[in-house]
PyMOL Python script that loads the backbone (N, CA, C, O; Angstrom):
from pymol import cmd

cmd.read_pdbstr("""\
ATOM      1  N   MET A   1     -12.816  -3.180  -6.478  1.00  0.00           N
ATOM      2  CA  MET A   1     -12.168  -2.373  -5.465  1.00  0.00           C
ATOM      3  C   MET A   1     -11.023  -1.605  -6.120  1.00  0.00           C
ATOM      4  O   MET A   1     -10.551  -1.975  -7.196  1.00  0.00           O
ATOM      5  N   LYS A   2     -10.588  -0.551  -5.473  1.00  0.00           N
ATOM      6  CA  LYS A   2      -9.529   0.291  -6.014  1.00  0.00           C
ATOM      7  C   LYS A   2      -8.198  -0.039  -5.343  1.00  0.00           C
ATOM      8  O   LYS A   2      -8.105  -0.138  -4.120  1.00  0.00           O
ATOM      9  N   ILE A   3      -7.170  -0.207  -6.177  1.00  0.00           N
ATOM     10  CA  ILE A   3      -5.804  -0.399  -5.687  1.00  0.00           C
ATOM     11  C   ILE A   3      -4.887   0.487  -6.522  1.00  0.00           C
ATOM     12  O   ILE A   3      -5.326   1.100  -7.495  1.00  0.00           O
ATOM     13  N   ASP A   4      -3.633   0.553  -6.147  1.00  0.00           N
ATOM     14  CA  ASP A   4      -2.632   1.314  -6.878  1.00  0.00           C
ATOM     15  C   ASP A   4      -1.599   0.326  -7.416  1.00  0.00           C
ATOM     16  O   ASP A   4      -1.015  -0.438  -6.647  1.00  0.00           O
ATOM     17  N   VAL A   5      -1.370   0.333  -8.729  1.00  0.00           N
ATOM     18  CA  VAL A   5      -0.378  -0.548  -9.342  1.00  0.00           C
ATOM     19  C   VAL A   5       0.668   0.325 -10.032  1.00  0.00           C
ATOM     20  O   VAL A   5       0.367   1.031 -10.994  1.00  0.00           O
ATOM     21  N   ASN A   6       1.885   0.266  -9.532  1.00  0.00           N
ATOM     22  CA  ASN A   6       2.992   1.055 -10.081  1.00  0.00           C
ATOM     23  C   ASN A   6       2.625   2.531 -10.223  1.00  0.00           C
ATOM     24  O   ASN A   6       2.955   3.172 -11.220  1.00  0.00           O
ATOM     25  N   GLY A   7       1.941   3.056  -9.213  1.00  0.00           N
ATOM     26  CA  GLY A   7       1.615   4.473  -9.183  1.00  0.00           C
ATOM     27  C   GLY A   7       0.346   4.857  -9.920  1.00  0.00           C
ATOM     28  O   GLY A   7      -0.010   6.035  -9.948  1.00  0.00           O
ATOM     29  N   ALA A   8      -0.345   3.896 -10.517  1.00  0.00           N
ATOM     30  CA  ALA A   8      -1.576   4.191 -11.255  1.00  0.00           C
ATOM     31  C   ALA A   8      -2.768   3.516 -10.574  1.00  0.00           C
ATOM     32  O   ALA A   8      -2.680   2.356 -10.169  1.00  0.00           O
ATOM     33  N   PRO A   9      -3.877   4.241 -10.448  1.00  0.00           N
ATOM     34  CA  PRO A   9      -5.068   3.625  -9.848  1.00  0.00           C
ATOM     35  C   PRO A   9      -5.649   2.560 -10.773  1.00  0.00           C
ATOM     36  O   PRO A   9      -5.683   2.735 -11.991  1.00  0.00           O
ATOM     37  N   ARG A  10      -6.103   1.462 -10.187  1.00  0.00           N
ATOM     38  CA  ARG A  10      -6.704   0.351 -10.949  1.00  0.00           C
ATOM     39  C   ARG A  10      -7.919  -0.164 -10.206  1.00  0.00           C
ATOM     40  O   ARG A  10      -7.987  -0.102  -8.978  1.00  0.00           O
ATOM     41  N   GLU A  11      -8.871  -0.669 -10.960  1.00  0.00           N
ATOM     42  CA  GLU A  11     -10.036  -1.347 -10.404  1.00  0.00           C
ATOM     43  C   GLU A  11      -9.819  -2.839 -10.588  1.00  0.00           C
ATOM     44  O   GLU A  11      -9.527  -3.293 -11.694  1.00  0.00           O
ATOM     45  N   VAL A  12      -9.959  -3.602  -9.516  1.00  0.00           N
ATOM     46  CA  VAL A  12      -9.854  -5.059  -9.583  1.00  0.00           C
ATOM     47  C   VAL A  12     -11.035  -5.669  -8.835  1.00  0.00           C
ATOM     48  O   VAL A  12     -11.697  -4.992  -8.048  1.00  0.00           O
ATOM     49  N   ALA A  13     -11.291  -6.930  -9.081  1.00  0.00           N
ATOM     50  CA  ALA A  13     -12.403  -7.620  -8.424  1.00  0.00           C
ATOM     51  C   ALA A  13     -12.169  -7.712  -6.917  1.00  0.00           C
ATOM     52  O   ALA A  13     -11.039  -7.881  -6.460  1.00  0.00           O
ATOM     53  N   ASP A  14     -13.249  -7.598  -6.163  1.00  0.00           N
ATOM     54  CA  ASP A  14     -13.158  -7.786  -4.713  1.00  0.00           C
ATOM     55  C   ASP A  14     -12.589  -9.162  -4.420  1.00  0.00           C
ATOM     56  O   ASP A  14     -12.975 -10.147  -5.049  1.00  0.00           O
ATOM     57  N   GLY A  15     -11.673  -9.230  -3.468  1.00  0.00           N
ATOM     58  CA  GLY A  15     -11.094 -10.500  -3.069  1.00  0.00           C
ATOM     59  C   GLY A  15     -10.037 -11.036  -4.018  1.00  0.00           C
ATOM     60  O   GLY A  15      -9.622 -12.187  -3.887  1.00  0.00           O
ATOM     61  N   ALA A  16      -9.593 -10.224  -4.975  1.00  0.00           N
ATOM     62  CA  ALA A  16      -8.585 -10.671  -5.936  1.00  0.00           C
ATOM     63  C   ALA A  16      -7.269 -10.994  -5.228  1.00  0.00           C
ATOM     64  O   ALA A  16      -6.912 -10.373  -4.227  1.00  0.00           O
ATOM     65  N   THR A  17      -6.570 -11.971  -5.771  1.00  0.00           N
ATOM     66  CA  THR A  17      -5.236 -12.306  -5.269  1.00  0.00           C
ATOM     67  C   THR A  17      -4.195 -11.606  -6.138  1.00  0.00           C
ATOM     68  O   THR A  17      -4.516 -11.059  -7.193  1.00  0.00           O
ATOM     69  N   VAL A  18      -2.958 -11.631  -5.684  1.00  0.00           N
ATOM     70  CA  VAL A  18      -1.872 -11.062  -6.479  1.00  0.00           C
ATOM     71  C   VAL A  18      -1.833 -11.718  -7.864  1.00  0.00           C
ATOM     72  O   VAL A  18      -1.691 -11.024  -8.871  1.00  0.00           O
ATOM     73  N   ALA A  19      -1.957 -13.034  -7.920  1.00  0.00           N
ATOM     74  CA  ALA A  19      -1.932 -13.749  -9.197  1.00  0.00           C
ATOM     75  C   ALA A  19      -3.061 -13.289 -10.112  1.00  0.00           C
ATOM     76  O   ALA A  19      -2.850 -13.135 -11.315  1.00  0.00           O
ATOM     77  N   GLU A  20      -4.243 -13.070  -9.571  1.00  0.00           N
ATOM     78  CA  GLU A  20      -5.380 -12.616 -10.371  1.00  0.00           C
ATOM     79  C   GLU A  20      -5.174 -11.198 -10.895  1.00  0.00           C
ATOM     80  O   GLU A  20      -5.550 -10.891 -12.026  1.00  0.00           O
ATOM     81  N   VAL A  21      -4.581 -10.339 -10.076  1.00  0.00           N
ATOM     82  CA  VAL A  21      -4.282  -8.973 -10.534  1.00  0.00           C
ATOM     83  C   VAL A  21      -3.259  -9.018 -11.668  1.00  0.00           C
ATOM     84  O   VAL A  21      -3.418  -8.329 -12.676  1.00  0.00           O
ATOM     85  N   LEU A  22      -2.217  -9.821 -11.508  1.00  0.00           N
ATOM     86  CA  LEU A  22      -1.203  -9.940 -12.557  1.00  0.00           C
ATOM     87  C   LEU A  22      -1.816 -10.463 -13.854  1.00  0.00           C
ATOM     88  O   LEU A  22      -1.486  -9.981 -14.937  1.00  0.00           O
ATOM     89  N   ALA A  23      -2.701 -11.440 -13.745  1.00  0.00           N
ATOM     90  CA  ALA A  23      -3.360 -11.997 -14.931  1.00  0.00           C
ATOM     91  C   ALA A  23      -4.246 -10.945 -15.600  1.00  0.00           C
ATOM     92  O   ALA A  23      -4.269 -10.838 -16.826  1.00  0.00           O
ATOM     93  N   ALA A  24      -4.972 -10.172 -14.798  1.00  0.00           N
ATOM     94  CA  ALA A  24      -5.831  -9.126 -15.346  1.00  0.00           C
ATOM     95  C   ALA A  24      -5.017  -8.050 -16.067  1.00  0.00           C
ATOM     96  O   ALA A  24      -5.491  -7.438 -17.024  1.00  0.00           O
ATOM     97  N   LEU A  25      -3.797  -7.829 -15.600  1.00  0.00           N
ATOM     98  CA  LEU A  25      -2.916  -6.851 -16.238  1.00  0.00           C
ATOM     99  C   LEU A  25      -2.116  -7.453 -17.384  1.00  0.00           C
ATOM    100  O   LEU A  25      -1.317  -6.776 -18.031  1.00  0.00           O
ATOM    101  N   ARG A  26      -2.352  -8.759 -17.622  1.00  0.00           N
ATOM    102  CA  ARG A  26      -1.661  -9.506 -18.678  1.00  0.00           C
ATOM    103  C   ARG A  26      -0.135  -9.471 -18.511  1.00  0.00           C
ATOM    104  O   ARG A  26       0.617  -9.303 -19.470  1.00  0.00           O
ATOM    105  N   LEU A  27       0.281  -9.636 -17.263  1.00  0.00           N
ATOM    106  CA  LEU A  27       1.704  -9.699 -16.954  1.00  0.00           C
ATOM    107  C   LEU A  27       2.123 -11.158 -16.828  1.00  0.00           C
ATOM    108  O   LEU A  27       1.333 -11.996 -16.393  1.00  0.00           O
ATOM    109  N   PRO A  28       3.351 -11.464 -17.205  1.00  0.00           N
ATOM    110  CA  PRO A  28       3.815 -12.852 -17.115  1.00  0.00           C
ATOM    111  C   PRO A  28       3.981 -13.278 -15.653  1.00  0.00           C
ATOM    112  O   PRO A  28       4.207 -12.449 -14.771  1.00  0.00           O
ATOM    113  N   ALA A  29       3.867 -14.568 -15.421  1.00  0.00           N
ATOM    114  CA  ALA A  29       4.048 -15.086 -14.062  1.00  0.00           C
ATOM    115  C   ALA A  29       5.526 -15.171 -13.703  1.00  0.00           C
ATOM    116  O   ALA A  29       5.882 -15.148 -12.524  1.00  0.00           O
ATOM    117  N   ALA A  30       6.384 -15.268 -14.707  1.00  0.00           N
ATOM    118  CA  ALA A  30       7.832 -15.383 -14.472  1.00  0.00           C
ATOM    119  C   ALA A  30       8.529 -14.093 -14.903  1.00  0.00           C
ATOM    120  O   ALA A  30       8.020 -13.344 -15.737  1.00  0.00           O
ATOM    121  N   GLY A  31       9.695 -13.852 -14.324  1.00  0.00           N
ATOM    122  CA  GLY A  31      10.503 -12.703 -14.710  1.00  0.00           C
ATOM    123  C   GLY A  31      10.056 -11.392 -14.095  1.00  0.00           C
ATOM    124  O   GLY A  31      10.445 -10.320 -14.559  1.00  0.00           O
ATOM    125  N   ILE A  32       9.235 -11.472 -13.042  1.00  0.00           N
ATOM    126  CA  ILE A  32       8.800 -10.261 -12.362  1.00  0.00           C
ATOM    127  C   ILE A  32       8.988 -10.411 -10.862  1.00  0.00           C
ATOM    128  O   ILE A  32       9.090 -11.517 -10.333  1.00  0.00           O
ATOM    129  N   ALA A  33       9.031  -9.273 -10.198  1.00  0.00           N
ATOM    130  CA  ALA A  33       9.047  -9.243  -8.736  1.00  0.00           C
ATOM    131  C   ALA A  33       7.860  -8.393  -8.308  1.00  0.00           C
ATOM    132  O   ALA A  33       7.540  -7.394  -8.952  1.00  0.00           O
ATOM    133  N   VAL A  34       7.212  -8.789  -7.224  1.00  0.00           N
ATOM    134  CA  VAL A  34       6.013  -8.096  -6.760  1.00  0.00           C
ATOM    135  C   VAL A  34       6.168  -7.722  -5.291  1.00  0.00           C
ATOM    136  O   VAL A  34       6.590  -8.528  -4.462  1.00  0.00           O
ATOM    137  N   ALA A  35       5.813  -6.473  -4.996  1.00  0.00           N
ATOM    138  CA  ALA A  35       5.749  -6.023  -3.605  1.00  0.00           C
ATOM    139  C   ALA A  35       4.322  -5.539  -3.346  1.00  0.00           C
ATOM    140  O   ALA A  35       3.760  -4.788  -4.143  1.00  0.00           O
ATOM    141  N   LEU A  36       3.757  -5.964  -2.253  1.00  0.00           N
ATOM    142  CA  LEU A  36       2.417  -5.560  -1.842  1.00  0.00           C
ATOM    143  C   LEU A  36       2.546  -4.765  -0.557  1.00  0.00           C
ATOM    144  O   LEU A  36       2.973  -5.286   0.473  1.00  0.00           O
ATOM    145  N   ASP A  37       2.174  -3.506  -0.630  1.00  0.00           N
ATOM    146  CA  ASP A  37       2.297  -2.598   0.521  1.00  0.00           C
ATOM    147  C   ASP A  37       3.709  -2.617   1.102  1.00  0.00           C
ATOM    148  O   ASP A  37       3.892  -2.618   2.319  1.00  0.00           O
ATOM    149  N   GLY A  38       4.700  -2.632   0.216  1.00  0.00           N
ATOM    150  CA  GLY A  38       6.095  -2.543   0.625  1.00  0.00           C
ATOM    151  C   GLY A  38       6.753  -3.849   1.009  1.00  0.00           C
ATOM    152  O   GLY A  38       7.938  -3.856   1.342  1.00  0.00           O
ATOM    153  N   GLU A  39       6.031  -4.952   0.974  1.00  0.00           N
ATOM    154  CA  GLU A  39       6.579  -6.260   1.332  1.00  0.00           C
ATOM    155  C   GLU A  39       6.639  -7.151   0.089  1.00  0.00           C
ATOM    156  O   GLU A  39       5.646  -7.291  -0.626  1.00  0.00           O
ATOM    157  N   VAL A  40       7.792  -7.747  -0.164  1.00  0.00           N
ATOM    158  CA  VAL A  40       7.947  -8.637  -1.313  1.00  0.00           C
ATOM    159  C   VAL A  40       7.060  -9.862  -1.131  1.00  0.00           C
ATOM    160  O   VAL A  40       7.003 -10.453  -0.053  1.00  0.00           O
ATOM    161  N   VAL A  41       6.365 -10.233  -2.216  1.00  0.00           N
ATOM    162  CA  VAL A  41       5.513 -11.419  -2.202  1.00  0.00           C
ATOM    163  C   VAL A  41       6.193 -12.474  -3.071  1.00  0.00           C
ATOM    164  O   VAL A  41       6.267 -12.298  -4.287  1.00  0.00           O
ATOM    165  N   PRO A  42       6.691 -13.561  -2.488  1.00  0.00           N
ATOM    166  CA  PRO A  42       7.332 -14.616  -3.283  1.00  0.00           C
ATOM    167  C   PRO A  42       6.357 -15.178  -4.321  1.00  0.00           C
ATOM    168  O   PRO A  42       5.157 -15.278  -4.064  1.00  0.00           O
ATOM    169  N   ARG A  43       6.875 -15.540  -5.484  1.00  0.00           N
ATOM    170  CA  ARG A  43       6.050 -16.046  -6.574  1.00  0.00           C
ATOM    171  C   ARG A  43       5.171 -17.212  -6.122  1.00  0.00           C
ATOM    172  O   ARG A  43       4.018 -17.317  -6.541  1.00  0.00           O
ATOM    173  N   ALA A  44       5.699 -18.070  -5.286  1.00  0.00           N
ATOM    174  CA  ALA A  44       4.942 -19.227  -4.807  1.00  0.00           C
ATOM    175  C   ALA A  44       3.714 -18.818  -3.991  1.00  0.00           C
ATOM    176  O   ALA A  44       2.810 -19.630  -3.795  1.00  0.00           O
ATOM    177  N   GLU A  45       3.670 -17.581  -3.517  1.00  0.00           N
ATOM    178  CA  GLU A  45       2.567 -17.113  -2.693  1.00  0.00           C
ATOM    179  C   GLU A  45       1.589 -16.197  -3.433  1.00  0.00           C
ATOM    180  O   GLU A  45       0.612 -15.739  -2.839  1.00  0.00           O
ATOM    181  N   HIS A  46       1.835 -15.922  -4.724  1.00  0.00           N
ATOM    182  CA  HIS A  46       0.976 -15.006  -5.477  1.00  0.00           C
ATOM    183  C   HIS A  46      -0.485 -15.455  -5.474  1.00  0.00           C
ATOM    184  O   HIS A  46      -1.383 -14.637  -5.273  1.00  0.00           O
ATOM    185  N   ALA A  47      -0.729 -16.745  -5.694  1.00  0.00           N
ATOM    186  CA  ALA A  47      -2.103 -17.253  -5.786  1.00  0.00           C
ATOM    187  C   ALA A  47      -2.827 -17.249  -4.440  1.00  0.00           C
ATOM    188  O   ALA A  47      -4.057 -17.257  -4.401  1.00  0.00           O
ATOM    189  N   ALA A  48      -2.088 -17.237  -3.357  1.00  0.00           N
ATOM    190  CA  ALA A  48      -2.695 -17.308  -2.029  1.00  0.00           C
ATOM    191  C   ALA A  48      -2.706 -15.962  -1.298  1.00  0.00           C
ATOM    192  O   ALA A  48      -3.194 -15.874  -0.171  1.00  0.00           O
ATOM    193  N   THR A  49      -2.170 -14.917  -1.935  1.00  0.00           N
ATOM    194  CA  THR A  49      -2.063 -13.618  -1.269  1.00  0.00           C
ATOM    195  C   THR A  49      -3.169 -12.680  -1.745  1.00  0.00           C
ATOM    196  O   THR A  49      -3.166 -12.246  -2.896  1.00  0.00           O
ATOM    197  N   PRO A  50      -4.118 -12.368  -0.855  1.00  0.00           N
ATOM    198  CA  PRO A  50      -5.204 -11.467  -1.241  1.00  0.00           C
ATOM    199  C   PRO A  50      -4.736 -10.014  -1.277  1.00  0.00           C
ATOM    200  O   PRO A  50      -3.814  -9.618  -0.565  1.00  0.00           O
ATOM    201  N   VAL A  51      -5.395  -9.243  -2.121  1.00  0.00           N
ATOM    202  CA  VAL A  51      -5.119  -7.815  -2.239  1.00  0.00           C
ATOM    203  C   VAL A  51      -6.319  -7.076  -1.659  1.00  0.00           C
ATOM    204  O   VAL A  51      -7.459  -7.340  -2.040  1.00  0.00           O
ATOM    205  N   ALA A  52      -6.064  -6.159  -0.746  1.00  0.00           N
ATOM    206  CA  ALA A  52      -7.147  -5.431  -0.074  1.00  0.00           C
ATOM    207  C   ALA A  52      -7.401  -4.086  -0.740  1.00  0.00           C
ATOM    208  O   ALA A  52      -6.551  -3.555  -1.454  1.00  0.00           O
ATOM    209  N   GLU A  53      -8.576  -3.554  -0.493  1.00  0.00           N
ATOM    210  CA  GLU A  53      -8.932  -2.219  -0.961  1.00  0.00           C
ATOM    211  C   GLU A  53      -7.849  -1.227  -0.549  1.00  0.00           C
ATOM    212  O   GLU A  53      -7.425  -1.220   0.607  1.00  0.00           O
ATOM    213  N   GLY A  54      -7.397  -0.389  -1.485  1.00  0.00           N
ATOM    214  CA  GLY A  54      -6.394   0.632  -1.201  1.00  0.00           C
ATOM    215  C   GLY A  54      -4.969   0.128  -1.185  1.00  0.00           C
ATOM    216  O   GLY A  54      -4.054   0.889  -0.869  1.00  0.00           O
ATOM    217  N   ALA A  55      -4.753  -1.136  -1.517  1.00  0.00           N
ATOM    218  CA  ALA A  55      -3.395  -1.707  -1.499  1.00  0.00           C
ATOM    219  C   ALA A  55      -2.512  -1.029  -2.541  1.00  0.00           C
ATOM    220  O   ALA A  55      -2.992  -0.508  -3.548  1.00  0.00           O
ATOM    221  N   VAL A  56      -1.226  -1.049  -2.275  1.00  0.00           N
ATOM    222  CA  VAL A  56      -0.227  -0.539  -3.210  1.00  0.00           C
ATOM    223  C   VAL A  56       0.583  -1.724  -3.700  1.00  0.00           C
ATOM    224  O   VAL A  56       1.265  -2.394  -2.924  1.00  0.00           O
ATOM    225  N   LEU A  57       0.497  -1.976  -5.006  1.00  0.00           N
ATOM    226  CA  LEU A  57       1.192  -3.101  -5.622  1.00  0.00           C
ATOM    227  C   LEU A  57       2.268  -2.544  -6.545  1.00  0.00           C
ATOM    228  O   LEU A  57       1.982  -1.722  -7.416  1.00  0.00           O
ATOM    229  N   GLU A  58       3.485  -2.985  -6.355  1.00  0.00           N
ATOM    230  CA  GLU A  58       4.599  -2.599  -7.223  1.00  0.00           C
ATOM    231  C   GLU A  58       5.050  -3.830  -7.968  1.00  0.00           C
ATOM    232  O   GLU A  58       5.334  -4.861  -7.360  1.00  0.00           O
ATOM    233  N   VAL A  59       5.117  -3.729  -9.282  1.00  0.00           N
ATOM    234  CA  VAL A  59       5.519  -4.853 -10.128  1.00  0.00           C
ATOM    235  C   VAL A  59       6.745  -4.416 -10.914  1.00  0.00           C
ATOM    236  O   VAL A  59       6.720  -3.417 -11.633  1.00  0.00           O
ATOM    237  N   LEU A  60       7.816  -5.182 -10.763  1.00  0.00           N
ATOM    238  CA  LEU A  60       9.067  -4.905 -11.477  1.00  0.00           C
ATOM    239  C   LEU A  60       9.340  -6.043 -12.445  1.00  0.00           C
ATOM    240  O   LEU A  60       9.202  -7.216 -12.097  1.00  0.00           O
ATOM    241  N   THR A  61       9.726  -5.688 -13.661  1.00  0.00           N
ATOM    242  CA  THR A  61      10.028  -6.673 -14.684  1.00  0.00           C
ATOM    243  C   THR A  61      11.539  -6.736 -14.876  1.00  0.00           C
ATOM    244  O   THR A  61      12.212  -5.708 -14.961  1.00  0.00           O
ATOM    245  N   ALA A  62      12.059  -7.959 -14.941  1.00  0.00           N
ATOM    246  CA  ALA A  62      13.481  -8.135 -15.191  1.00  0.00           C
ATOM    247  C   ALA A  62      13.786  -7.743 -16.636  1.00  0.00           C
ATOM    248  O   ALA A  62      13.076  -8.133 -17.562  1.00  0.00           O
ATOM    249  N   VAL A  63      14.844  -6.974 -16.807  1.00  0.00           N
ATOM    250  CA  VAL A  63      15.271  -6.538 -18.137  1.00  0.00           C
ATOM    251  C   VAL A  63      16.709  -6.954 -18.326  1.00  0.00           C
ATOM    252  O   VAL A  63      17.548  -6.750 -17.449  1.00  0.00           O
ATOM    253  N   GLN A  64      16.986  -7.531 -19.462  1.00  0.00           N
ATOM    254  CA  GLN A  64      18.338  -7.983 -19.747  1.00  0.00           C
ATOM    255  C   GLN A  64      18.981  -7.012 -20.729  1.00  0.00           C
ATOM    256  O   GLN A  64      18.320  -6.494 -21.629  1.00  0.00           O
ATOM    257  N   GLY A  65      20.226  -6.781 -20.553  1.00  0.00           N
ATOM    258  CA  GLY A  65      20.912  -5.873 -21.476  1.00  0.00           C
ATOM    259  C   GLY A  65      22.293  -5.518 -20.959  1.00  0.00           C
ATOM    260  O   GLY A  65      22.733  -6.023 -19.926  1.00  0.00           O
ATOM    261  N   GLY A  66      22.942  -4.683 -21.656  1.00  0.00           N
ATOM    262  CA  GLY A  66      24.267  -4.314 -21.189  1.00  0.00           C
ATOM    263  C   GLY A  66      24.819  -3.213 -21.871  1.00  0.00           C
ATOM    264  O   GLY A  66      25.939  -2.799 -21.571  1.00  0.00           O
TER     265      GLY A  66
END
""", "prot")
cmd.dss("prot")
cmd.show_as("cartoon", "prot")
cmd.util.cbc("prot")
cmd.orient("prot")
C-alpha cells in the first residue's frame, strides 16, 4: 500500500504497523517521535498501531548538539 513518510511516498506491506514501517525504513526504535495523520503515537503503541492506505507518517529524530 502507499503511504507518505516525511513528505516522500513509500510502499509498505498491507496491514503494516508503525513498528513494521520503522523497521522497514531501518530507523531506531528509540530516540524518535512518530506522528500518524497528525496524531502522536507513543512508542509503547507502535507495534499495535496499524497504518492505513494513504496515511501520513512523520518521523522526527532527536539530535543532540549546541
